[in-house]
C-alpha positions as CSV (number, residue, x, y, z in Angstrom):
1,M,54.6,-70.9,-50.7
2,K,57.7,-70.5,-52.6
3,I,57.7,-72.5,-56.1
4,L,60.5,-73.2,-58.2
5,L,59.0,-74.0,-61.9
6,Y,61.3,-76.1,-63.9
7,D,61.8,-76.1,-67.7
8,A,59.8,-73.0,-68.2
9,K,59.1,-72.0,-71.6
10,P,57.5,-68.7,-72.8
11,Y,54.0,-70.0,-73.0
12,D,54.4,-71.2,-69.3
13,R,55.6,-68.0,-68.1
14,E,52.9,-66.1,-70.0
15,S,50.1,-67.9,-68.8
16,F,51.2,-68.4,-64.8
17,D,52.2,-64.7,-64.7
18,A,48.6,-63.9,-65.8
19,H,47.2,-65.6,-62.9
20,L,49.7,-65.3,-60.1
21,P,48.5,-61.8,-58.9
22,D,45.2,-63.7,-57.6
23,Y,47.3,-65.9,-55.5
24,P,48.9,-64.0,-52.6
25,G,51.1,-65.8,-50.5
26,I,52.6,-67.8,-53.4
27,T,55.8,-66.9,-55.2
28,L,57.0,-68.2,-58.4
29,D,60.4,-68.5,-60.0
30,Y,61.1,-70.0,-63.3
31,L,64.1,-72.0,-64.6
32,D,64.8,-72.7,-68.0
33,A,66.5,-76.0,-67.3
34,D,64.5,-78.9,-66.7
35,L,64.6,-81.0,-63.4
36,T,67.7,-83.4,-63.5
37,P,70.4,-84.6,-60.7
38,G,72.3,-81.3,-61.1
39,T,69.6,-78.8,-61.3
40,A,67.6,-80.4,-58.2
41,R,69.9,-78.5,-55.8
42,L,68.8,-75.4,-57.0
43,A,65.4,-76.3,-55.4
44,Q,67.1,-75.5,-52.0
45,G,64.7,-72.9,-50.1
46,Y,61.7,-73.5,-52.2
47,D,58.4,-75.4,-50.7
48,A,57.6,-77.0,-54.1
49,I,58.7,-77.5,-57.4
50,C,56.6,-77.5,-60.6
51,A,57.4,-80.1,-62.9
52,F,55.8,-81.2,-66.3
53,V,55.1,-84.4,-68.1
54,N,58.7,-85.7,-68.9
55,A,60.6,-84.7,-65.9
56,D,62.2,-87.5,-64.1
57,L,60.4,-87.9,-60.8
58,G,61.7,-91.2,-59.7
59,R,63.1,-92.5,-56.3
60,D,66.7,-90.8,-56.7
61,M,65.4,-87.5,-57.6
62,L,62.6,-87.3,-55.2
63,R,65.3,-88.1,-52.5
64,R,67.4,-85.4,-53.8
65,L,64.5,-83.0,-53.4
66,H,63.7,-84.0,-50.0
67,E,67.3,-83.5,-49.0
68,V,67.1,-79.7,-50.2
69,G,63.6,-79.1,-48.2
70,V,60.9,-79.6,-50.8
71,K,57.7,-80.7,-49.3
72,T,55.3,-80.4,-52.3
73,I,55.3,-81.8,-56.1
74,L,53.3,-79.7,-58.4
75,L,52.6,-81.5,-61.6
76,R,51.4,-79.5,-64.4
77,C,50.0,-82.1,-66.6
78,A,47.4,-85.1,-65.9
79,G,50.1,-87.9,-66.4
80,F,52.1,-89.3,-63.3
81,N,53.9,-92.2,-65.0
82,Q,57.3,-90.5,-64.4
83,L,56.9,-90.4,-60.7
84,D,57.5,-93.0,-57.8
85,A,54.4,-92.3,-55.7
86,Y,55.6,-94.9,-53.0
87,A,58.8,-92.7,-52.8
88,A,56.9,-89.7,-52.5
89,D,54.8,-90.8,-49.7
90,E,57.9,-92.5,-47.8
91,Y,59.3,-89.0,-47.9
92,D,56.0,-87.4,-46.9
93,M,55.8,-85.2,-50.0
94,T,52.4,-83.7,-51.2
95,V,51.8,-84.4,-54.8
96,L,49.1,-82.8,-57.0
97,R,48.5,-82.9,-60.8
98,V,46.3,-81.4,-63.4
99,P,43.7,-84.1,-64.2
100,G,41.3,-82.4,-67.0
101,Y,42.8,-79.2,-68.2
102,S,41.2,-79.5,-71.8
103,P,40.2,-82.8,-72.9
104,E,38.8,-81.1,-76.2
105,A,42.6,-79.8,-77.0
106,V,44.2,-83.4,-77.1
107,A,41.2,-84.8,-78.7
108,E,41.3,-82.0,-81.5
109,H,45.1,-82.6,-82.2
110,A,44.2,-86.4,-82.2
111,M,41.7,-85.5,-85.1
112,A,44.3,-83.0,-86.8
113,L,46.8,-85.7,-87.0
114,A,44.3,-88.4,-88.6
115,L,43.4,-85.7,-91.1
116,A,47.1,-85.0,-91.7
117,V,48.2,-88.4,-92.4
118,N,44.9,-89.5,-94.2
119,R,45.1,-86.6,-96.6
120,K,48.7,-86.5,-96.6
121,L,48.8,-82.7,-95.8
122,H,52.4,-83.0,-94.6
123,K,53.1,-84.3,-98.2
124,A,50.8,-81.9,-99.9
125,Y,52.2,-78.7,-98.0
126,I,55.8,-79.5,-99.1
127,K,55.1,-80.4,-102.7
128,V,53.4,-76.8,-103.2
129,R,56.1,-74.8,-101.4
130,E,58.4,-76.5,-104.8
131,N,55.9,-75.5,-107.3
132,N,54.5,-79.3,-107.5
133,F,50.7,-79.0,-107.8
134,S,50.6,-83.0,-108.9
135,L,48.1,-84.7,-106.8
136,V,50.0,-87.9,-107.4
137,G,50.5,-89.8,-104.3
138,L,48.1,-87.6,-102.4
139,T,45.2,-89.8,-102.2
140,G,43.4,-90.6,-98.8
141,M,40.2,-92.1,-97.6
142,T,36.5,-90.5,-96.6
143,F,36.0,-90.9,-93.1
144,H,32.5,-90.4,-93.5
145,G,31.2,-93.8,-92.8
146,K,34.3,-95.5,-91.8
147,T,34.6,-97.0,-88.3
148,A,36.9,-95.4,-85.5
149,G,38.3,-97.4,-82.6
150,I,38.8,-95.3,-79.4
151,I,40.8,-97.0,-77.1
152,G,40.4,-95.6,-73.4
153,T,37.1,-93.4,-73.0
154,G,38.1,-90.8,-70.0
155,K,37.5,-87.3,-70.7
156,I,39.8,-86.9,-73.7
157,G,38.5,-90.2,-75.2
158,Q,35.0,-89.4,-74.8
159,A,35.7,-86.0,-76.7
160,M,37.3,-88.1,-79.6
161,C,34.2,-90.4,-79.7
162,R,32.1,-87.0,-80.3
163,I,34.3,-85.6,-83.0
164,C,34.5,-89.1,-84.6
165,R,30.6,-89.2,-84.5
166,G,30.5,-85.7,-85.9
167,F,32.6,-86.8,-89.0
168,G,29.6,-89.5,-89.5
169,M,31.9,-92.4,-88.6
170,K,30.5,-95.5,-86.6
171,V,32.4,-95.5,-83.2
172,L,33.7,-98.4,-81.2
173,A,35.2,-98.4,-77.8
174,Y,37.1,-100.2,-75.3
175,D,37.5,-99.3,-71.8
176,K,37.4,-101.5,-68.5
177,Y,34.9,-98.6,-67.3
178,P,32.2,-97.9,-70.0
179,S,30.7,-94.6,-70.1
180,E,27.2,-94.8,-70.3
181,A,26.6,-91.4,-71.8
182,L,28.5,-92.7,-74.7
183,A,26.6,-95.8,-75.0
184,V,23.4,-93.6,-75.3
185,E,25.1,-91.4,-77.6
186,G,25.4,-94.4,-79.9
187,V,29.2,-95.6,-79.2
188,S,29.3,-99.1,-79.0
189,Y,31.5,-100.9,-76.3
190,V,33.5,-104.1,-77.8
191,P,36.3,-106.2,-76.7
192,L,39.6,-104.9,-77.8
193,D,40.2,-107.7,-80.7
194,Q,36.9,-106.7,-82.4
195,L,37.9,-102.9,-82.3
196,L,41.1,-103.7,-83.6
197,S,39.9,-106.2,-86.6
198,A,37.3,-103.5,-87.5
199,S,38.6,-100.0,-87.4
200,D,39.6,-98.0,-90.0
201,L,41.3,-95.1,-87.5
202,I,42.3,-96.3,-84.0
203,S,42.8,-93.5,-81.6
204,L,44.9,-94.3,-78.1
205,H,43.7,-92.2,-74.9
206,C,44.6,-94.4,-71.9
207,P,47.0,-94.0,-69.3
208,L,50.3,-95.9,-69.1
209,T,50.0,-98.6,-66.7
210,D,51.5,-102.0,-66.6
211,E,48.8,-103.3,-68.0
212,T,48.7,-101.0,-70.9
213,Y,52.6,-101.0,-71.4
214,H,53.1,-102.0,-75.1
215,M,49.5,-102.9,-75.9
216,I,50.0,-102.1,-79.6
217,N,52.7,-104.5,-80.3
218,K,53.3,-107.4,-82.8
219,D,50.2,-109.5,-81.6
220,T,48.0,-106.8,-81.7
221,I,49.1,-105.2,-84.9
222,E,48.4,-108.5,-86.6
223,K,44.9,-108.1,-85.5
224,L,44.5,-104.7,-87.1
225,K,42.3,-104.2,-90.0
226,P,44.8,-103.9,-93.2
227,G,45.2,-100.4,-94.0
228,C,44.0,-98.7,-90.8
229,I,45.4,-95.3,-89.4
230,L,46.6,-95.4,-85.9
231,I,46.9,-92.1,-83.8
232,N,48.7,-91.8,-80.3
233,T,48.4,-88.6,-78.4
234,S,48.5,-90.3,-74.9
235,R,51.6,-92.0,-73.8
236,G,54.7,-93.3,-76.2
237,A,55.0,-96.4,-74.4
238,L,51.4,-97.7,-75.2
239,V,53.0,-98.5,-78.6
240,D,56.1,-101.1,-79.0
241,S,58.2,-98.7,-81.2
242,T,60.1,-101.7,-82.8
243,D,56.9,-103.8,-83.6
244,L,55.3,-100.5,-85.0
245,I,58.1,-100.0,-87.1
246,A,58.1,-103.4,-88.2
247,G,54.4,-103.0,-89.0
248,I,54.9,-99.5,-91.3
249,R,57.3,-101.9,-93.1
250,S,55.0,-104.5,-94.0
251,H,52.3,-102.0,-95.0
252,R,50.0,-102.9,-92.2
253,F,49.3,-99.2,-91.7
254,F,47.4,-96.6,-94.4
255,G,49.4,-94.0,-92.1
256,V,50.5,-93.5,-88.1
257,G,50.2,-89.9,-86.5
258,L,52.2,-89.6,-83.1
259,D,52.4,-86.8,-81.0
260,V,53.8,-89.2,-78.5
261,Y,56.5,-92.1,-78.9
262,E,59.2,-94.1,-76.9
263,E,62.5,-92.2,-76.2
264,E,61.0,-88.7,-76.8
265,N,62.2,-87.6,-73.4
266,N,65.2,-86.1,-75.1
267,N,63.4,-84.2,-77.8
268,V,60.4,-83.0,-76.8
269,F,60.0,-79.4,-76.3
270,E,63.5,-78.9,-77.4
271,N,65.0,-77.2,-80.3
272,R,67.6,-80.0,-81.9
273,E,67.9,-78.5,-85.4
274,D,71.7,-78.9,-85.2
275,D,72.1,-82.3,-83.5
276,I,72.2,-85.6,-84.8
277,L,69.6,-87.5,-83.1
278,E,71.3,-90.6,-81.0
279,S,67.8,-92.8,-81.1
280,S,67.9,-94.9,-84.1
281,I,64.0,-95.5,-83.3
282,T,63.3,-91.7,-83.6
283,S,64.9,-91.3,-87.1
284,R,63.3,-94.2,-88.3
285,L,59.9,-93.2,-87.4
286,L,60.7,-89.6,-89.0
287,S,61.9,-91.5,-92.3
288,F,58.4,-92.8,-93.5
289,P,56.7,-91.1,-95.9
290,N,53.2,-92.2,-94.0
291,V,54.5,-91.1,-90.8
292,V,53.6,-87.6,-89.2
293,V,55.0,-86.9,-85.9
294,T,54.5,-84.0,-83.7
295,S,56.4,-82.9,-80.3
296,H,53.9,-83.7,-77.7
297,Q,51.8,-80.6,-78.6
298,G,48.6,-82.1,-77.9
299,F,47.7,-79.8,-74.8
300,L,49.2,-76.6,-76.4
301,T,46.3,-74.4,-76.6
302,H,45.7,-71.0,-75.1
303,E,42.6,-72.4,-73.3
304,A,44.6,-75.5,-72.2
305,L,47.5,-73.5,-70.9
306,D,45.2,-71.0,-68.9
307,A,43.5,-73.9,-67.2
308,I,46.6,-75.7,-66.5
309,A,48.1,-72.5,-64.9
310,R,45.0,-71.7,-62.8
311,T,44.5,-75.3,-61.5
312,T,48.4,-75.8,-60.6
313,L,48.1,-72.3,-58.5
314,D,45.0,-73.8,-57.1
315,N,47.0,-76.7,-55.9
316,A,49.6,-74.7,-54.5
317,M,47.0,-72.9,-52.6
318,S,45.2,-75.6,-51.4
319,V,48.4,-77.2,-49.5
320,V,49.0,-73.5,-48.1
321,D,45.5,-73.8,-46.5
322,H,46.1,-77.5,-45.5
323,Y,43.0,-78.7,-47.4
324,P,44.6,-80.4,-50.5
325,I,42.1,-80.7,-53.4
326,E,41.5,-84.6,-53.2
327,A,40.4,-85.0,-56.9
328,N,43.9,-83.7,-57.8
329,L,45.8,-85.7,-55.4
330,V,48.3,-88.4,-56.4
331,K,48.2,-91.0,-54.1
332,V,49.7,-94.7,-54.0
């Protein structure tokens, strides 16, 4: 199988090159550019393309890839909301993803954001570098004894629940499919409204679906416990950015930590130091002193990159062997 890996960063090349010798029959070429209508034609002659979470895999893009002979889409990520699964099925494309590369990596980053927002580490770092050792404006809260609300208790959400429990927090959870293991460990499943009104820290860990789109909006923000911390390391569109900004301005939040946000696609993984950001949403979020934004880096640990590379190559090999890994298939 001949694979073209789009949007290849140095850490992608390093992790895939380390494992490629273990997969005879698979060749891999890297392309710095992301998958676009202009670069799709470069997949001519390849059996598969490998794309990351921010790649556009809508109907038009899949048509272009189909026209140049691509049969397999390898997603080196868990999420597939950018993919038109119906179009992939129509074009008889096999799509595989990496559903569980390192839940702990993302959960740890969620807690890192929560701690940074709470203890104002972003402000403290800048102040001290300017020889300002004043503590004024840096007061946070003690997480021990507070209530954490975890929305979505898949593998990442479960890891976040356990981290919060380790901090001595009471943990409330909301999920359509409760985890019996978490309940045994002392996590309480409650209705969403109860979680919103009772939690000092809320962390989002659910997939983006029609049902979860903009689940944090004007109405749900009104139900939040005043002065709570909101963390999102899942998908940007879980939160209505306009309503979030209004909520920040009206002092509904102690702080907000975002590893993902709406309109991130032009920014994520790119160096835009010399650019004027087109999105007023992004600029406004970055302007608030109690908001910390990172660039979709929750997955970025050595262990997670290693798991992503291995699972992606396992997926490719399973297609070569005509037995695609069932658990990793994306189906209509």
